[in-house]
VOBA-1610 file (N, C-alpha, C; in pm, whole numbers, padded with zeros to 5 digits, always signed):
BEGIN
Met+01863+14517+09068Met+01844+14424+09169Met+01783+14309+09140Ile+01790+14161+09152Ile+01779+14041+09063Ile+01657+14051+09146Asp+01589+13978+08994Asp+01458+13943+09142Asp+01475+13797+09157Pro+01484+13761+09293Pro+01494+13593+09340Pro+01357+13491+09326Thr+01270+13581+09260Thr+01149+13474+09232Thr+01164+13349+09194Pro+01234+13341+09062Pro+01275+13201+08942Pro+01349+13118+09063Val+01447+13185+09141Val+01538+13055+09207Val+01414+13045+09321Leu+01352+13094+09374Leu+01269+13029+09505Leu+01152+12972+09454Val+01084+12944+09373Val+00992+12852+09297Val+01081+12767+09309Ala+01229+12735+09223Ala+01220+12661+09202Ala+01310+12540+09299Ser+01339+12626+09372Ser+01396+12570+09534Ser+01246+12509+09601Ala+01181+12557+09609Ala+01053+12503+09662Ala+01038+12373+09572Leu+01039+12364+09459Leu+01055+12199+09381Leu+01166+12140+09378Val+01226+12177+09394Val+01383+12092+09472Val+01350+12015+09632Leu+01233+12083+09729Leu+01206+12072+09803Leu+01103+11909+09769Ala+01018+11977+09707Ala+00923+11839+09661Ala+00945+11748+09682Val+01071+11770+09534Val+01108+11678+09486Val+01202+11562+09575Leu+01296+11643+09662Leu+01357+11554+09742Leu+01281+11474+09870Ala+01171+11519+09893Ala+01042+11448+09981Ala+01061+11347+09897Ala+01000+11373+09823Ala+00921+11231+09752Ala+01060+11109+09725Ala+01169+11169+09646Ala+01264+11112+09679Ala+01291+11000+09806Leu+01330+11093+09910Leu+01338+11031+10016Leu+01237+10885+10081Ala+01097+10937+10031Ala+01009+10869+10067Ala+01007+10734+09985Thr+01065+10747+09912Thr+01090+10580+09805Thr+01211+10538+09831Arg+01325+10569+09871Arg+01457+10496+09827Arg+01438+10419+09871Gly+01373+10328+09964Gly+01394+10198+10037Gly+01538+10180+10103Asp+01542+10038+10161Asp+01654+10085+10293Asp+01772+10100+10243Ser+01801+10031+10101Ser+01912+10075+10044Ser+01984+10203+10025Gly+01821+10261+09940Gly+01868+10407+09876Gly+01874+10412+09762Arg+01868+10279+09688Arg+01871+10231+09532Arg+01741+10226+09483Gly+01581+10233+09547Gly+01486+10279+09498Gly+01491+10359+09336Pro+01449+10275+09220Pro+01492+10343+09085Pro+01418+10460+09087Leu+01264+10444+09143Leu+01201+10638+09121Leu+01256+10701+09211Ala+01325+10642+09355Ala+01429+10759+09401Ala+01522+10847+09296Leu+01593+10722+09302Leu+01737+10736+09205Leu+01656+10874+09093Ala+01593+10805+09036Ala+01512+10889+08919Ala+01478+11018+08989Leu+01416+11053+09071Leu+01315+11188+09117Leu+01495+11269+09139Ala+01561+11165+09207Ala+01713+11277+09270Ala+01786+11368+09188Ala+01833+11254+09040Ala+01868+11331+08935Ala+01778+11419+08857Leu+01658+11385+08825Leu+01547+11512+08780Leu+01563+11611+08828Ala+01595+11647+08995Ala+01527+11731+09045Ala+01656+11879+08978Pro+01772+11846+08974Pro+01839+11959+08920Pro+01801+12013+08794Pro+01796+11952+08678Pro+01714+11999+08536Pro+01587+12045+08561Ala+01531+11997+08661Ala+01366+12014+08632Ala+01348+12214+08707Ala+01452+12161+08771Ala+01470+12335+08873Ala+01548+12436+08827Ala+01615+12401+08694Ala+01644+12455+08587Ala+01572+12530+08479Phe+01498+12449+08461Phe+01396+12509+08360Phe+01296+12571+08426Thr+01281+12527+08547Thr+01182+12594+08641Thr+01191+12741+08659Thr+01357+12777+08689Thr+01403+12927+08672Thr+01400+12992+08559Leu+01409+12889+08451Leu+01401+12994+08303Leu+01245+13027+08293Ala+01169+12907+08318Ala+01027+12928+08243Ala+00940+13092+08395Val+00994+13099+08497Val+00931+13187+08566Val+00988+13328+08524Phe+01144+13334+08523Phe+01190+13360+08492Phe+01185+13494+08340Gly+01111+13364+08254Gly+01067+13460+08126Gly+01134+13410+07974Arg+01230+13303+08006Arg+01347+13281+07889Arg+01316+13095+07867Ala+01268+13166+07709Ala+01256+13058+07636Ala+01385+12966+07615Thr+01351+12856+07596Thr+01482+12731+07557Thr+01441+12637+07455Ser+01470+12617+07389Ser+01454+12521+07239Ser+01542+12443+07234Phe+01443+12328+07182Phe+01513+12186+07156Phe+01460+12164+06999Pro+01555+12129+06890Pro+01680+12117+06913Pro+01763+12310+06982Pro+01864+12230+07035Pro+01935+12377+07113Pro+01990+12436+07013Lys+01940+12628+07005Lys+01975+12719+06899Lys+02134+12750+06969Asp+02150+12839+07097Asp+02249+12854+07173Asp+02343+12736+07296Phe+02462+12766+07290Phe+02518+12695+07393Phe+02421+12687+07503Leu+02366+12746+07553Leu+02310+12774+07694Leu+02222+12645+07716Asp+02117+12674+07581Asp+02051+12550+07573Asp+02078+12432+07578Ser+02196+12407+07499Ser+02260+12234+07485Ser+02316+12232+07647Val+02344+12309+07716Val+02353+12274+07902Val+02217+12208+07891Leu+02135+12311+07941Leu+01974+12248+07980Leu+01968+12080+07916Ala+01984+12111+07751Ala+01933+11942+07685Ala+02103+11816+07774Ala+02191+11908+07774Ala+02342+11843+07844Ala+02239+11765+07991Gly+02184+11876+08072Gly+02127+11841+08187Gly+01981+11717+08200Val+01925+11745+08070Val+01814+11632+08097Val+01863+11486+08078Val+01976+11528+07971Val+02043+11322+07934Val+02098+11293+08054Ala+02137+11369+08097Ala+02203+11321+08252Ala+02127+11285+08362Val+01985+11257+08292Val+01915+11215+08458Val+01905+11075+08429Pro+01896+10980+08302Pro+01945+10860+08281Pro+02063+10819+08350Leu+02158+10912+08292Leu+02252+10850+08352Leu+02333+10857+08497Gly+02218+10963+08556Gly+02255+10970+08740Gly+02226+10865+08764Leu+02106+10814+08729Leu+01984+10697+08759Leu+02149+10573+08751Met+02187+10581+08669Met+02312+10461+08670Met+02362+10469+08770Val+02434+10587+08747Val+02531+10634+08882Val+02470+10551+09022Gly+02333+10605+09046Gly+02279+10582+09192Gly+02247+10467+09202Leu+02234+10369+09086Leu+02265+10167+09132Leu+02347+10103+09101Gly+02485+10185+09129Gly+02570+10171+09176Gly+02620+10024+09034Gly+02780+09962+09068Gly+02849+09842+08999Gly+02857+09893+08837Trp+02876+09768+08766Trp+02877+09793+08628Trp+02807+09940+08596Arg+02662+09967+08629Arg+02572+10079+08579Arg+02644+10177+08577Ala+02701+10179+08731Ala+02777+10329+08779Ala+02893+10362+08696Leu+03003+10223+08648Leu+03043+10313+08508Leu+03012+10354+08413Leu+02883+10234+08350Leu+02853+10298+08201Leu+02767+10488+08198Gly+02739+10449+08323Gly+02687+10621+08385Gly+02819+10721+08348Leu+02904+10683+08412Leu+03020+10796+08416Leu+03115+10782+08257Val+03088+10703+08209Val+03168+10697+08068Val+03073+10770+07978Gly+02919+10788+08050Gly+02825+10789+07963Gly+02829+10987+07960Ala+02832+10999+08070Ala+02855+11122+08130Ala+02998+11269+08082Val+03102+11145+08023Val+03206+11219+08007Val+03200+11220+07844Gly+03133+11182+07769Gly+03079+11127+07668Gly+02962+11251+07692Leu+02863+11295+07709Leu+02784+11451+07676Leu+02883+11520+07728Ser+02975+11554+07789Ser+03024+11648+07828Ser+03151+11694+07701Val+03196+11558+07628Val+03284+11630+07531Val+03231+11660+07402Trp+03050+11582+07360Trp+02960+11648+07301Trp+02940+11803+07332Leu+02898+11812+07446Leu+02879+11980+07481Leu+02988+12067+07411Phe+03104+12009+07505Phe+03180+12102+07476Phe+03300+12142+07378Leu+03281+11961+07261Leu+03289+11961+07158Leu+03223+12030+07049Thr+03167+11985+06987Thr+03028+12007+06925Thr+02968+12151+06905Arg+02931+12178+07072Arg+02860+12306+07092Arg+02939+12426+07078Thr+03049+12421+07060Thr+03180+12524+07092Thr+03191+12547+06911Glu+03118+12503+06852Glu+03211+12522+06684Glu+03203+12653+06623Ser+03124+12727+06672Ser+03157+12935+06616Ser+03306+12962+06706Leu+03335+12897+06802Leu+03447+12939+06855Leu+03626+12873+06821His+03584+12805+06731His+03708+12697+06734His+03813+12738+06652Glu+03803+12853+06543Glu+03873+12890+06459Glu+03935+13066+06464Arg+03808+13089+06495Arg+03831+13265+06494Arg+03870+13271+06657Tyr+03839+13223+06817Tyr+03816+13207+06866Tyr+03950+13168+06990Trp+03947+13016+06919Trp+04081+12921+06984Trp+04172+12914+06887Gly+04153+12970+06784Gly+04240+12969+06672Gly+04258+12839+06642Gly+04212+12781+06614Gly+04248+12608+06615Gly+04274+12492+06702Glu+04333+12578+06813Glu+04372+12480+06894Glu+04232+12412+06981Val+04177+12347+06904Val+04064+12277+07002Val+04071+12169+07096Ala+04145+12089+07083Ala+04220+11984+07158Ala+04204+12033+07287Gly+04302+12126+07308Gly+04340+12192+07434Gly+04230+12194+07506His+04177+12301+07447His+04075+12372+07518His+03941+12268+07607Val+03904+12200+07489Val+03833+12037+07493Val+03854+11985+07633Thr+03988+11985+07593Thr+04056+11868+07741Thr+04049+11897+07875Val+04114+12086+07819Val+04082+12114+08003Val+03877+12175+08041Leu+03822+12113+07925Leu+03690+12206+08013Leu+03602+12055+07999Val+03677+11937+07958Val+03552+11799+08014Val+03698+11765+08109Gly+03786+11745+08135Gly+03884+11716+08267Gly+03821+11773+08415Gly+03813+11945+08349Gly+03764+11967+08518Gly+03608+11969+08517Thr+03500+11905+08421Thr+03390+11876+08491Thr+03383+11726+08491Ala+03505+11648+08474Ala+03521+11508+08490Ala+03584+11534+08670Leu+03713+11594+08705Leu+03727+11669+08813Leu+03638+11648+08938Ala+03523+11751+08890Ala+03425+11793+08986Ala+03316+11707+08985Leu+03293+11633+08879Leu+03224+11498+08922Leu+03308+11379+09021Leu+03385+11379+08987Leu+03492+11280+09071Leu+03459+11303+09197Ala+03497+11436+09249Ala+03486+11497+09403Ala+03362+11412+09444Arg+03260+11422+09369Arg+03129+11460+09434Arg+03079+11301+09434Trp+03121+11191+09323Trp+03144+11061+09387Trp+03209+10980+09488Ala+03342+11081+09484Ala+03414+10976+09587Ala+03351+11069+09760Ala+03286+11124+09771Ala+03240+11184+09844Ala+03181+11084+09968Pro+03075+10966+09939Pro+03007+10902+10056Pro+03129+10803+10071Thr+03288+10771+09998Thr+03370+10720+10003Thr+03413+10753+10149Arg+03454+10904+10121Arg+03480+10930+10228Arg+03387+10974+10353Asp+03303+10944+10361Asp+03164+10987+10475Asp+03138+11124+10462Arg+03184+11179+10332Arg+03150+11363+10313Arg+03051+11411+10236Val+02941+11296+10270Val+02823+11339+10164Val+02787+11477+10216Thr+02702+11506+10351Thr+02693+11580+10379Thr+02775+11783+10368Glu+02923+11741+10344Glu+03006+11822+10377Glu+03019+11904+10210Cys+03023+11756+10141Cys+03055+11776+09967Cys+02906+11836+09906Ser+02810+11799+09967Ser+02657+11882+09893Ser+02680+12068+09987Leu+02742+12067+10107Leu+02732+12180+10096Leu+02847+12272+10052Gly+02979+12230+10016Gly+03045+12258+09975Gly+03034+12265+09814Phe+02960+12224+09735Phe+02909+12251+09591Phe+02832+12336+09646Ala+02732+12368+09712Ala+02638+12475+09688Ala+02680+12594+09723Leu+02762+12595+09816Leu+02884+12717+09832Leu+02963+12780+09678Ala+02989+12704+09655Ala+03058+12718+09525Ala+02925+12758+09440Ala+02841+12706+09386Ala+02769+12745+09279Ala+02709+12856+09304Val+02644+12891+09434Val+02638+13026+09483Val+02658+13141+09479Leu+02833+13079+09474Leu+02949+13215+09431Leu+02925+13248+09305Ala+02892+13118+09248Ala+02947+13132+09104Ala+02800+13244+09064Ala+02702+13237+09119Ala+02594+13343+09082Ala+02644+13503+09049Pro+02701+13546+09145Pro+02758+13726+09074Pro+02900+13712+09039Ala+02982+13582+09005Ala+03032+13591+08925Ala+03022+13607+08777Leu+02924+13533+08753Leu+02855+13500+08642Leu+02768+13653+08605Gly+02703+13702+08726Gly+02604+13777+08674Gly+02689+13949+08697Trp+02806+13963+08738Trp+02886+14066+08722Trp+02919+14082+08558Ser+02973+13948+08493Ser+03082+13930+08400Ser+02981+13893+08334Gly+02841+13961+08280Gly+02755+13937+08170Gly+02647+13854+08142Thr+02606+13791+08228Thr+02543+13638+08197Thr+02382+13652+08271Leu+02349+13700+08282Leu+02253+13732+08403Leu+02145+13556+08434Val+02121+13487+08286Val+02044+13396+08295Val+02184+13293+08350Ser+02276+13265+08305Ser+02375+13193+08384Ser+02360+13207+08535Ala+02355+13295+08596Ala+02382+13350+08724Ala+02237+13276+08783Leu+02113+13294+08720Leu+02048+13303+08794Leu+02023+13055+08787Leu+02074+13040+08700Leu+02106+12925+08678Leu+02177+12852+08831Ala+02304+12939+08858Ala+02411+12895+08886Ala+02348+12900+09066Ala+02251+12994+09039Ala+02207+13011+09272Ala+02124+12848+09259Thr+02026+12819+09112Thr+01940+12773+09129Thr+02016+12605+09152Ile+02123+12557+09136Ile+02167+12427+09130Ile+02237+12448+09246Ser+02308+12599+09316Ser+02314+12547+09410Ser+02201+12495+09521Ala+02081+12577+09470Ala+01927+12505+09585Ala+01936+12347+09576Ser+01953+12329+09448Ser+01948+12167+09465Ser+02050+12072+09518Ser+02185+12195+09563Ser+02308+12059+09644Ser+02273+12126+09798Gly+02258+12226+09819Gly+02275+12309+09986Gly+02122+12291+10033Leu+02020+12284+10002Leu+01881+12196+10022Leu+01899+12081+10092Pro+01925+11966+10002Pro+01936+11809+10061Pro+02069+11847+10209Gly+02198+11931+10180Gly+02297+11939+10246Gly+02271+11979+10374Leu+02160+12091+10388Leu+02085+12134+10553Leu+01986+12009+10583Leu+01920+11954+10530Leu+01880+11922+10566Leu+01926+11729+10643Leu+02032+11732+10568Leu+02123+11616+10591Leu+02180+11652+10733Leu+02227+11817+10778Leu+02316+11826+10875Leu+02194+11880+10996Val+02081+11898+10951Val+01920+11903+11056Val+01928+11772+11105Arg+01914+11679+11033Arg+01865+11521+11021Arg+01974+11444+11021Pro+02038+11426+11126Pro+02129+11325+11017Pro+02111+11176+10993Thr+01992+11135+11105Thr+01950+11006+11083Thr+01901+10974+10891Leu+01882+11141+10859Leu+01834+11092+10697Leu+02009+10978+10616Arg+02107+11087+10680Arg+02223+11025+10576Arg+02216+10829+10547Val+02133+10732+10644Val+02143+10614+10620Val+02075+10609+10475Gly+02183+10540+10387Gly+02086+10489+10252Gly+02085+10652+10151Tyr+02141+10742+10212Tyr+02149+10834+10139Tyr+02226+10861+10007Ala+02361+10766+10013Ala+02486+10768+09907Ala+02411+10776+09773Pro+02333+10653+09734Pro+02317+10670+09618Pro+02212+10790+09564Leu+02122+10842+09671Leu+02077+10948+09589Leu+02177+11123+09577Phe+02292+11092+09644Phe+02357+11223+09641Phe+02464+11154+09524Arg+02466+11031+09486Arg+02528+11009+09346Arg+02498+11073+09207Ala+02328+10994+09209Ala+02219+11043+09114Ala+02220+11167+09095Ala+02188+11277+09191Ala+02186+11399+09147Ala+02314+11494+09153Ala+02424+11429+09156Ala+02548+11507+09145Ala+02627+11517+09023Leu+02563+11402+08937Leu+02619+11376+08768Leu+02501+11561+08712Pro+02381+11515+08728Pro+02314+11652+08678Pro+02402+11797+08711Gln+02426+11788+08830Gln+02419+11942+08905Gln+02541+11954+08831Val+02689+11854+08875Val+02780+11918+08798Val+02802+11918+08676Leu+02727+11873+08517Leu+02727+11889+08415Leu+02666+12036+08402Leu+02538+12058+08442Leu+02480+12206+08478Leu+02584+12325+08514Leu+02641+12304+08613Leu+02749+12426+08701Leu+02831+12427+08591Ala+02883+12286+08548Ala+02984+12355+08440Ala+02927+12390+08333Gly+02864+12374+08276Gly+02780+12440+08161Gly+02763+12553+08165Val+02726+12609+08284Val+02694+12797+08302Val+02815+12844+08299Leu+02865+12762+08362Leu+03056+12868+08419Leu+03100+12853+08263Ala+03097+12758+08178Ala+03182+12761+08057Ala+03085+12868+07965Asn+02949+12884+08010Asn+02892+12938+07920Asn+02923+13096+07924Gly+02980+13144+08044Gly+03018+13241+08125Gly+03156+13310+08046Ala+03236+13212+08092Ala+03330+13258+08024Ala+03376+13187+07868Leu+03301+13138+07810Leu+03318+13106+07720Leu+03241+13268+07556Tyr+03155+13261+07663Tyr+03050+13373+07568Tyr+03001+13538+07592Ala+03085+13507+07748Ala+03068+13664+07798Ala+03169+13695+07869Glu+03239+13770+07999Glu+03313+13798+08046Glu+03375+13718+08155Thr+03370+13612+08201Thr+03377+13542+08331Thr+03518+13496+08267Pro+03635+13535+08367Pro+03767+13476+08370Pro+03766+13323+08395Ala+03855+13260+08297Ala+03824+13123+08260Ala+03934+13084+08410Trp+04027+13166+08457Trp+04051+13131+08597Trp+03970+13079+08670Ala+03848+13227+08717Ala+03748+13219+08825Ala+03667+13084+08779Ala+03612+13050+08676Ala+03507+12969+08638Ala+03573+12826+08694Leu+03728+12769+08647Leu+03797+12685+08687Leu+03746+12669+08821Thr+03799+12817+08873Thr+03805+12770+09069Thr+03686+12768+09152Leu+03586+12839+09094Leu+03414+12797+09096Leu+03385+12650+09049Leu+03435+12579+09006Leu+03403+12419+08956Leu+03497+12349+09043Leu+03628+12389+09080Leu+03700+12289+09132Leu+03714+12322+09274Ala+03698+12376+09346Ala+03704+12429+09514Ala+03658+12338+09584Pro+03484+12254+09526Pro+03472+12131+09622Pro+03573+12022+09688Leu+03676+12054+09576Leu+03724+11940+09622Leu+03824+11935+09718Val+03881+12031+09781Val+03854+12071+09920Val+03810+12002+10010Cys+03715+11962+09972Cys+03618+11838+10102Cys+03643+11725+10098Leu+03753+11725+09986Leu+03796+11526+09996Leu+03946+11531+10085Leu+03988+11664+10122Leu+04091+11658+10206Leu+04115+11623+10314Pro+04218+11560+10421Pro+04206+11477+10512Pro+04194+11540+10626Gly+04109+11472+10747Gly+04109+11590+10876Gly+03919+11535+10910Gly+03944+11460+10989Gly+03832+11471+11087Gly+03724+11521+11165Gly+03624+11483+11153Gly+03573+11572+11299Gly+03512+11745+11239Val+03435+11766+11285Val+03341+11886+11256Val+03467+12043+11270Arg+03539+12065+11316Arg+03661+12171+11312Arg+03736+12164+11157Phe+03748+12049+11129Phe+03825+12037+11029Phe+03734+11991+10875Ala+03610+11984+10908Ala+03517+12031+10839Ala+03495+12213+10761Val+03460+12235+10902Val+03474+12394+10853Val+03567+12468+10816Leu+03649+12418+10871Leu+03794+12463+10818Leu+03772+12485+10689Arg+03735+12303+10563Arg+03747+12317+10454Arg+03694+12399+10373Leu+03541+12369+10460Leu+03427+12486+10397Leu+03436+12622+10400Val+03500+12672+10498Val+03586+12790+10482Val+03688+12853+10331Ala+03741+12717+10336Ala+03825+12775+10259Ala+03783+12719+10077Val+03671+12701+10080Val+03581+12643+09972Val+03542+12837+09951Thr+03482+12846+10047Thr+03404+12967+10023Thr+03503+13087+10015Gly+03610+13107+10098Gly+03704+13203+10070Gly+03774+13207+09896Ala+03799+13109+09869Ala+03858+13070+09714Ala+03745+13130+09627Cys+03607+13076+09632Cys+03510+13085+09561Cys+03477+13259+09589Ala+03504+13295+09688Ala+03454+13436+09707Ala+03539+13539+09618Ala+03703+13492+09650Ala+03759+13587+09570Ala+03721+13573+09430Ala+03727+13395+09362Ala+03701+13406+09241Ala+03590+13491+09177Ala+03462+13508+09249Ala+03365+13596+09227Ala+03398+13786+09212Trp+03480+13773+09336Trp+03508+13892+09348Trp+03593+13960+09196Leu+03711+13881+09179Leu+03761+13905+09088Leu+03718+13932+08946Ser+03599+13841+08903Ser+03536+13824+08822Ser+03458+13979+08774Gln+03435+14056+08848Gln+03368+14205+08806Gln+03447+14264+08715Gly+03353+14332+08601Gly+03484+14405+08496Gly+03545+14549+08488Glu+03537+14588+08432Glu+03669+14749+08438Glu+03483+14819+08513Pro+03521+14924+08569Pro+03411+15033+08589Pro+03312+15053+08481Asn+03264+15133+08452Asn+03171+15135+08345Asn+03172+15290+08353Pro+03242+15338+08242Pro+03240+15543+08278Pro+03113+15603+08283Tyr+03021+15506+08221Tyr+02933+15573+08187Tyr+02833+15566+08323Gly+02835+15510+08384Gly+02774+15454+08556Gly+02706+15361+08548Tyr+02662+15286+08400Tyr+02553+15155+08488Tyr+02631+15020+08430
//
């Protein structure tokens, strides 16, 4: 049985940072300190998870997962720019695409010839394109008045990514997926319970979304590229929250969309289980 302590400690950190971000956001939600805290929460929680779990990280990154964490750190100032809006948001989004290219192109060199057969452009395009689509869904959520729903949809996808990654051979990535889920789900639940907090929350949502998406895309890629997570399952888990942008107003349609996200991700997680082990372990 997996010890939930690392994720619980990281979740407590998320709540503390969220409270600080809400307290400093200002009327428009674009207080620079608040935006920085919102963007910082996901990678800070990820590092806390690994520290409590006892997994050391290295910088410069030694392996792909260390590179994912480094990308999460670099995503913090980019998330701040996205939260500020305007031309700075555009620069932040362009920077995020460049960061994902760095992660999926330069940090996967060991796969290029032996496993990808030199077809690097196709693989990198799928990885970067999937990440960009997932980020687009989060960026568009406030324009559709779907901040709470998209927070919960992303959290459901990430929490169901945890068993998919664990069953297919990467426990550390599973713990990180659960932590990423908490960094999105806890704010989503808070907004659901206290709707008045939604006023001015959209910039914080966008600032946090960028590192959340990059981290989730990275841990799913770690499972798909370096363990046994099926590639189609990883893409399903990453892109399922796009369903939250489908038409239909009111609570009933919101519930139906979240049920659809849950069903797709649960199926992907269940089908990610490996072949039965003949030795019983």
